[in-house]
C-alpha positions as CSV (number, residue, x, y, z in Angstrom):
1,M,-6.5,-15.5,13.2
2,F,-4.1,-14.0,11.5
3,R,-1.1,-16.3,10.0
4,R,1.9,-15.5,8.1
5,I,1.3,-16.5,4.2
6,L,4.2,-18.2,2.0
7,T,5.1,-16.8,-1.4
8,F,3.6,-18.4,-4.2
9,S,2.2,-15.0,-9.1
10,M,1.3,-11.2,-9.5
11,D,4.9,-10.2,-8.1
12,L,5.2,-7.4,-5.1
13,T,7.7,-6.1,-4.0
14,W,8.1,-2.9,-1.6
15,L,10.8,-0.5,-2.7
16,G,10.9,0.9,0.1
17,H,8.3,4.0,2.1
18,A,5.2,3.7,0.5
19,C,6.7,2.7,-3.1
20,F,5.8,-0.6,-4.5
21,R,6.2,-2.7,-7.3
22,L,3.6,-4.4,-8.3
23,R,4.7,-6.5,-11.7
24,G,1.4,-9.0,-13.9
25,R,0.9,-10.1,-17.1
26,E,-0.8,-6.8,-18.1
27,G,1.7,-4.4,-16.9
28,V,3.8,-2.9,-14.2
29,V,2.4,-0.5,-11.6
30,L,4.7,1.7,-9.4
31,T,3.0,2.7,-6.0
32,D,4.1,6.6,-5.1
33,P,7.8,6.5,-5.7
34,P,10.4,9.0,-3.6
35,D,12.4,11.6,-4.5
36,P,15.5,10.4,-4.1
37,R,16.9,13.3,-2.3
38,S,13.9,12.7,0.1
39,G,16.0,10.3,2.9
40,A,13.9,7.2,1.0
41,A,15.6,6.8,-2.1
42,I,15.0,3.6,-4.7
43,P,16.4,2.0,-7.0
44,K,15.7,3.3,-10.7
45,T,12.6,1.3,-12.2
46,A,10.7,1.5,-15.1
47,A,7.0,1.2,-15.2
48,D,3.6,1.1,-17.4
49,L,1.5,3.1,-14.6
50,V,2.3,5.1,-11.4
51,T,-0.2,6.1,-8.8
52,I,1.0,9.1,-6.7
53,S,-1.4,9.4,-3.4
54,H,-0.4,13.0,-2.1
55,D,2.3,15.5,-3.3
56,D,4.4,15.4,-0.1
57,P,8.1,14.2,-2.4
58,R,8.6,10.7,-0.2
59,H,5.4,9.8,-2.6
60,S,5.4,11.7,-5.7
61,S,8.8,12.0,-7.6
62,L,9.5,10.4,-11.4
63,R,12.9,10.9,-10.5
64,S,13.8,7.4,-10.3
65,V,11.1,5.8,-12.5
66,G,12.0,4.7,-15.9
67,G,10.0,4.2,-19.4
68,D,7.0,6.1,-19.9
69,P,4.5,5.8,-17.8
70,V,1.1,6.8,-17.6
71,V,0.9,8.8,-14.2
72,L,-2.4,9.2,-11.7
73,R,-2.6,11.7,-9.8
74,G,-5.9,12.2,-7.9
75,P,-9.6,10.6,-7.8
76,G,-10.9,9.0,-11.3
77,E,-11.6,5.3,-12.9
78,Y,-9.0,4.8,-15.6
79,E,-7.9,1.7,-17.5
80,V,-4.3,1.6,-18.9
81,R,-3.2,-1.8,-20.3
82,E,-5.8,-3.9,-19.0
83,I,-5.2,-2.6,-15.4
84,L,-8.2,-0.8,-13.6
85,V,-7.8,2.1,-11.6
86,T,-9.9,3.2,-8.9
87,G,-8.9,6.5,-7.4
88,I,-10.6,7.7,-4.7
89,G,-10.2,11.4,-2.6
90,T,-9.8,11.0,1.2
91,F,-7.5,12.7,3.5
92,R,-3.8,12.6,5.4
93,D,-5.6,13.3,8.8
94,D,-9.2,13.1,10.4
95,E,-10.0,16.9,10.2
96,H,-11.1,16.6,6.4
97,G,-7.3,17.6,5.5
98,A,-7.0,20.6,7.9
99,K,-4.0,19.5,9.3
100,R,-1.8,17.6,6.3
101,G,-4.3,18.0,3.0
102,R,-5.4,15.6,0.5
103,N,-4.4,11.4,-0.3
104,T,-6.0,9.5,-3.1
105,I,-6.5,5.5,-2.5
106,Y,-5.8,3.4,-5.4
107,A,-7.7,0.1,-6.0
108,I,-5.3,-1.5,-8.0
109,R,-7.0,-4.3,-10.5
110,L,-4.2,-6.4,-11.5
111,D,-3.8,-10.1,-12.7
112,D,-7.5,-10.5,-11.5
113,L,-6.1,-9.4,-8.0
114,V,-7.1,-5.8,-6.3
115,I,-4.4,-4.5,-4.7
116,C,-5.6,-1.5,-2.4
117,H,-3.3,1.0,-1.9
118,L,-4.2,3.5,1.1
119,G,-1.4,6.3,0.3
120,G,-1.1,8.7,3.4
121,L,-4.4,8.3,4.5
122,G,-4.8,9.3,8.1
123,H,-8.8,8.7,9.1
124,V,-11.5,5.1,9.0
125,L,-13.4,4.9,5.5
126,P,-17.1,6.6,5.6
127,T,-19.4,3.5,4.1
128,A,-19.5,5.4,0.6
129,D,-16.2,5.2,-0.2
130,L,-16.0,1.3,1.0
131,E,-18.6,0.7,-1.4
132,K,-16.7,2.4,-4.6
133,L,-13.7,-0.2,-3.2
134,G,-15.7,-3.1,-3.5
135,D,-13.9,-6.6,-3.0
136,V,-10.4,-6.0,-1.6
137,D,-7.8,-8.8,-2.3
138,I,-4.6,-7.0,-0.8
139,A,-3.9,-4.2,1.5
140,L,-1.1,-1.9,1.5
141,V,-1.5,0.2,5.2
142,P,0.1,3.2,6.1
143,I,1.6,2.6,10.1
144,G,4.6,4.6,10.7
145,G,2.5,8.0,11.8
146,A,5.0,10.2,10.0
147,D,2.9,10.8,7.5
148,A,-0.8,10.9,8.5
149,D,-2.7,10.4,11.7
150,L,-3.3,6.9,11.4
151,T,-2.7,5.2,14.6
152,A,-2.3,1.3,15.3
153,P,-6.2,1.5,16.3
154,K,-7.4,3.2,13.4
155,A,-5.2,1.1,11.0
156,A,-6.3,-2.1,12.7
157,E,-10.1,-0.6,11.9
158,I,-9.4,0.0,8.8
159,I,-8.5,-3.2,7.8
160,H,-12.0,-4.8,9.3
161,Q,-13.6,-2.5,7.6
162,L,-11.9,-3.4,4.1
163,E,-11.8,-7.5,5.3
164,P,-8.8,-8.0,2.9
165,K,-7.4,-11.4,2.3
166,V,-3.7,-10.3,2.7
167,V,-2.2,-6.9,4.6
168,V,1.3,-6.1,4.4
169,P,2.5,-2.5,6.5
170,M,4.2,0.7,4.6
171,S,5.5,3.2,5.6
172,Y,7.4,2.4,9.0
173,D,11.4,1.8,9.6
174,P,11.3,-2.2,9.0
175,D,14.8,-1.4,11.6
176,A,13.0,-0.4,14.4
177,A,11.4,-3.7,15.8
178,R,11.4,-2.2,18.8
179,K,8.5,-3.6,21.6
180,D,6.1,-0.4,21.0
181,S,7.2,0.9,17.4
182,P,4.4,1.0,15.4
183,F,4.4,-2.1,13.5
184,E,4.6,-4.2,17.0
185,R,1.6,-1.7,18.2
186,L,-0.1,-3.0,14.7
187,L,0.6,-6.9,15.4
188,H,-1.2,-6.1,18.5
189,E,-4.0,-4.6,17.5
190,L,-4.4,-7.8,14.8
191,G,-3.5,-10.3,17.5
192,V,-0.5,-11.6,15.4
193,K,2.8,-12.6,17.3
194,D,5.6,-13.8,15.4
195,V,5.6,-12.0,11.3
196,T,9.0,-13.3,9.2
197,P,9.8,-10.4,6.7
198,T,10.1,-11.8,3.3
199,S,11.8,-10.3,0.1
200,K,9.2,-10.9,-2.5
201,L,5.4,-11.7,-2.2
202,S,3.5,-13.9,-5.0
203,L,0.1,-14.5,-5.6
204,S,-3.0,-15.6,-7.3
205,R,-6.4,-15.3,-7.1
206,S,-6.1,-19.1,-6.4
207,S,-3.3,-19.0,-3.9
208,L,-5.0,-16.3,-1.8
209,P,-5.8,-17.4,1.9
210,E,-8.9,-18.1,2.9
211,N,-8.4,-16.1,6.1
212,V,-6.7,-12.6,6.0
213,Q,-3.0,-13.0,6.9
214,V,-0.3,-10.2,7.3
215,V,3.1,-10.2,5.5
216,T,6.0,-7.6,6.1
217,L,7.9,-7.2,2.9
218,D,11.8,-6.1,3.6
219,S,12.2,-3.3,1.7
220,R,16.1,-4.0,1.6
221,A,15.7,-6.9,-1.1
222,R,15.2,-5.5,-4.1
């Protein structure tokens, strides 16, 4: 049964599209920062580590990033300021990248939590990738359809593959709350009826829910 989760210690804020700020004791991670000219601008944000899933301008610009971050742009095993990251090569479509190209998903271990950012993933995950990812606590899942071929049923299937404790949708228009929007279709696939947006998610390992829960973050509250 899916329920809405209350905010509780690692802070996760949605800055828009696929860009999140993860703030923990070990540092600040920024995912997929967009080019300000792409229509998905974010405020100037300092970070210690930046992950970039693919080269679309809405996912790959450092124009709004402050500080002197380490920037990850592809698969590999990384350690930055005790933040452990596994990058896994995937595709933005279900034809091995023939239509939209490559994508990297990242499993980020921060403050003893594993956050999986799926970038522009466009297909369900093979067993080998699931084994590389291991246990996932929080899954950041694209649902808008503009960046990838990820339909609501595919997104729901990936969520069931990952078995996270918390699901956060991304890459969609939060104002498009009409009945047939990608967001509403995903909620239907997951059996969720009512989810209230919150401005920030704060979690620690001890406060993770027992059953998978869906959280919607309001990108306008920064």
